[in-house]
C-alpha positions in Angstrom: 0.1 0.0 0.0 1.3 3.4 -0.9 1.9 6.1 1.7 -0.6 8.8 2.0 0.4 12.5 1.2 0.5 13.2 4.9 2.9 10.3 5.5 5.1 11.5 2.7 4.9 15.0 4.1 6.0 13.9 7.6 8.8 11.9 6.0 9.9 14.8 4.0 9.9 17.1 7.0 12.0 14.4 8.8 14.6 14.7 6.0 14.6 18.5 6.5 15.2 18.0 10.2 18.0 15.6 9.4 19.7 18.2 7.3 19.1 21.1 9.8 16.8 22.9 7.3 14.4 25.2 9.1 10.7 25.2 7.9 8.6 28.3 8.4 5.4 29.6 7.0 4.5 33.0 5.8 1.0 34.6 5.1 0.5 36.1 1.6 0.9 39.9 2.0 1.1 41.3 -1.5 -0.4 40.8 -4.9 2.9 40.1 -6.3 3.5 37.2 -3.8 0.1 35.7 -4.6 0.9 35.9 -8.3 4.3 34.2 -7.9 4.4 30.9 -9.6 6.2 29.4 -6.6 4.4 29.2 -3.3 7.6 29.2 -1.3 11.2 29.9 -1.3 14.6 28.6 -0.1 17.1 30.8 1.8 20.7 29.3 1.9 22.9 29.8 4.8 26.5 30.7 3.9 28.8 29.2 6.5 25.6 27.4 8.1 24.6 30.4 10.2 21.7 30.8 10.4 20.4 27.4 9.3 19.2 27.1 5.7 15.5 27.9 5.6 12.5 26.9 3.4 9.5 29.3 3.7 6.0 28.2 2.4 3.3 30.7 1.8 -0.2 30.1 3.1 -3.5 31.9 2.9 -3.6 31.4 6.8 -0.3 30.6 8.4 -1.8 28.2 10.9 -3.7 26.2 8.2 -2.3 24.3 5.3 -3.8 24.9 2.0 -4.1 22.0 -0.7 -2.2 19.1 0.7 -0.7 18.0 -2.6 0.2 21.6 -3.7 2.0 22.2 -0.5 3.9 18.9 -0.6 5.1 19.7 -4.2 6.2 23.1 -3.2 8.1 21.7 -0.1 9.8 19.1 -2.2 10.8 21.7 -4.9 12.1 24.1 -2.2 14.1 21.1 -0.6 15.4 20.5 -4.1 16.9 24.0 -3.9 18.5 23.0 -0.7 19.9 19.8 -2.2 21.4 21.9 -5.1 22.9 24.3 -2.5 24.3 21.5 -0.4 25.8 19.8 -3.4 27.6 23.1 -4.4 25.5 23.6 -7.6 24.3 27.0 -6.7 27.2 29.0 -7.8 28.3 32.6 -6.6 27.4 33.7 -10.0 23.9 32.3 -9.7 23.4 33.8 -6.2 24.6 37.2 -7.5 22.0 37.5 -10.2 19.1 36.3 -8.1 18.1 39.6 -6.5 16.4 41.9 -7.3 13.9 39.8 -9.2 12.5 42.7 -11.0 16.0 43.0 -12.6 15.9 39.6 -14.2 14.7 40.7 -17.7 17.7 43.0 -17.8 20.3 40.3 -17.1 22.3 38.6 -19.9 20.9 35.5 -21.5 23.6 33.4 -19.7 22.6 34.8 -16.3 18.8 34.3 -17.0 19.7 30.7 -18.0 21.4 30.3 -14.7 18.2 31.1 -12.8 16.2 28.6 -15.1 18.8 25.9 -14.6 18.6 26.2 -10.9 14.8 25.9 -11.0 15.0 22.9 -13.2 17.6 21.2 -10.9 15.3 21.8 -7.8 12.5 20.0 -9.7 14.9 17.1 -10.5 15.9 16.8 -6.8 12.2 17.0 -5.8 11.3 14.2 -8.0 14.1 12.0 -6.5 13.1 12.9 -2.9 9.3 12.1 -3.5 10.1 8.9 -5.5 12.3 7.6 -2.5 9.3 8.4 -0.2 6.7 6.5 -2.3 4.9 9.3 -4.0 2.7 8.3 -6.8 0.8 11.2 -8.3 3.5 11.8 -11.0 0.9 13.4 -13.4 0.3 16.1 -10.8 4.0 16.5 -10.2 4.8 16.8 -13.9 2.0 19.3 -14.5 3.2 21.5 -11.7 6.9 21.2 -12.9 6.0 22.1 -16.4 3.8 25.1 -15.4 6.4 26.3 -13.0 9.3 26.1 -15.5 7.0 27.7 -18.2 6.3 30.7 -15.9 10.0 31.0 -15.2 10.8 31.1 -19.0 8.3 33.8 -19.4 9.5 35.8 -16.4 13.1 35.4 -17.7 12.1 36.2 -21.3 13.8 33.0 -22.5 11.0 32.0 -24.9 11.2 28.5 -26.3 14.8 28.4 -27.3 17.6 26.8 -25.2 17.1 23.9 -23.0 13.7 21.8 -23.1 12.7 23.0 -19.6 
């Protein structure tokens, strides 16, 4: 019998704890946050202080939204942690991340770094969820494709370049 989404969520949060990754929740504040294609973000911790952190947005901080959506977001953001821990988030990538409203003015190479990191986070997310017995790959694939499509649009990368 396959594990439930709640069981997978608990196991995934256990992996965060093992890696000393802090998980916090944040209520939506601005229209821009609500419109963001990702419902959370990852904050690396250079030198380990403070601990790396994943922040998930919720309509009400105390109450989870859609169980599947939040699990996919958590897995994706943990994918960013895995990329960070593996040394794949380069200094060049970190330098072009902020401010987000400057992304369209970045070079094609810099914008591709951002898209590559997003794709890498989804690859790690798939691996984590697979290891935990996740089965709804149609929902995962839909979310991954939609997310990367939104990043391509935001980064003005169109359909050229890599397939994601």
